[in-house]
C-alpha positions in Angstrom: -25.9 43.3 -74.8 -22.2 41.7 -76.1 -22.8 43.1 -80.0 -22.6 46.1 -78.0 -18.4 45.9 -76.7 -17.7 43.8 -79.5 -18.3 46.6 -81.8 -16.8 49.0 -79.9 -13.5 47.1 -79.7 -13.7 46.3 -83.6 -13.7 50.2 -84.2 -10.9 50.5 -81.9 -8.9 48.0 -83.2 -9.8 49.6 -86.9 -8.4 52.8 -86.1 -5.3 52.2 -84.2 -4.3 50.0 -87.8 -5.0 53.0 -89.8 -3.2 55.5 -87.5 0.1 53.2 -87.5 -0.9 52.8 -91.6 -0.8 56.4 -91.4 2.5 56.9 -89.5 4.7 55.1 -92.0 7.5 56.5 -94.0 7.2 56.7 -97.7 9.2 54.0 -98.7 8.3 54.8 -102.7 9.9 57.8 -104.6 7.9 61.4 -104.4 7.5 63.7 -101.6 6.6 62.3 -97.8 4.6 64.8 -95.6 5.7 62.7 -92.6 9.5 62.4 -92.8 9.2 65.9 -94.4 11.4 64.7 -97.4 11.3 64.1 -101.2 13.6 61.1 -102.9 13.9 60.7 -106.8 16.1 58.7 -109.0 19.0 59.4 -110.1 21.7 57.9 -111.7 25.5 58.2 -109.5 28.8 58.2 -110.9 29.4 54.7 -111.7 26.3 54.7 -114.5 24.0 53.2 -111.9 20.7 54.0 -110.0 20.5 55.4 -106.2 18.3 57.3 -104.6 18.8 61.0 -103.6 16.6 62.1 -100.5 16.8 65.7 -99.8 14.7 66.7 -96.7 14.2 69.8 -94.1 16.0 67.7 -90.7 18.9 65.8 -91.8 17.6 63.0 -89.0 14.9 62.9 -91.4 17.2 61.6 -94.8 17.7 58.7 -92.7 15.1 57.8 -91.4 13.4 58.2 -95.3 16.4 56.0 -96.7 15.7 53.0 -94.1 12.2 53.1 -95.0 13.2 52.8 -99.1 15.3 50.5 -98.5 13.9 48.0 -96.3 14.6 44.6 -96.0 17.5 44.9 -98.3 19.3 47.1 -96.4 20.9 50.6 -97.9 24.7 52.0 -98.9 25.3 55.4 -97.9 27.2 56.7 -101.5 26.7 60.5 -100.5 25.8 62.5 -96.9 25.5 66.8 -96.8 23.8 67.1 -93.7 25.7 70.5 -93.3 23.9 71.3 -97.1 20.8 73.5 -97.2 18.6 71.4 -97.8 20.4 68.1 -96.2 20.6 65.6 -99.4 21.6 61.8 -98.9 22.3 59.6 -102.0 21.9 56.1 -101.0 22.1 52.8 -103.1 19.7 50.1 -101.9 20.8 46.4 -101.5 
């Protein structure tokens, strides 16, 4: 009798953890289908590495930048929200 509710609760918890893991923005380089963005490592004009993020919506660029630079914080080097596609270049740390 008590095994069935325990199994149900375990299944619900496992499903919740799986869904929350899938809903996180990608913190590495490449394409992220959730934020509709693509990130790549570039060399900024000062010769230091930076991350360039191109996205379908300007909001997606900011969300992806925060995910990549978490928890160190970020510094925006260039923001082109009126461009097609919108893009941002950031440096973490």
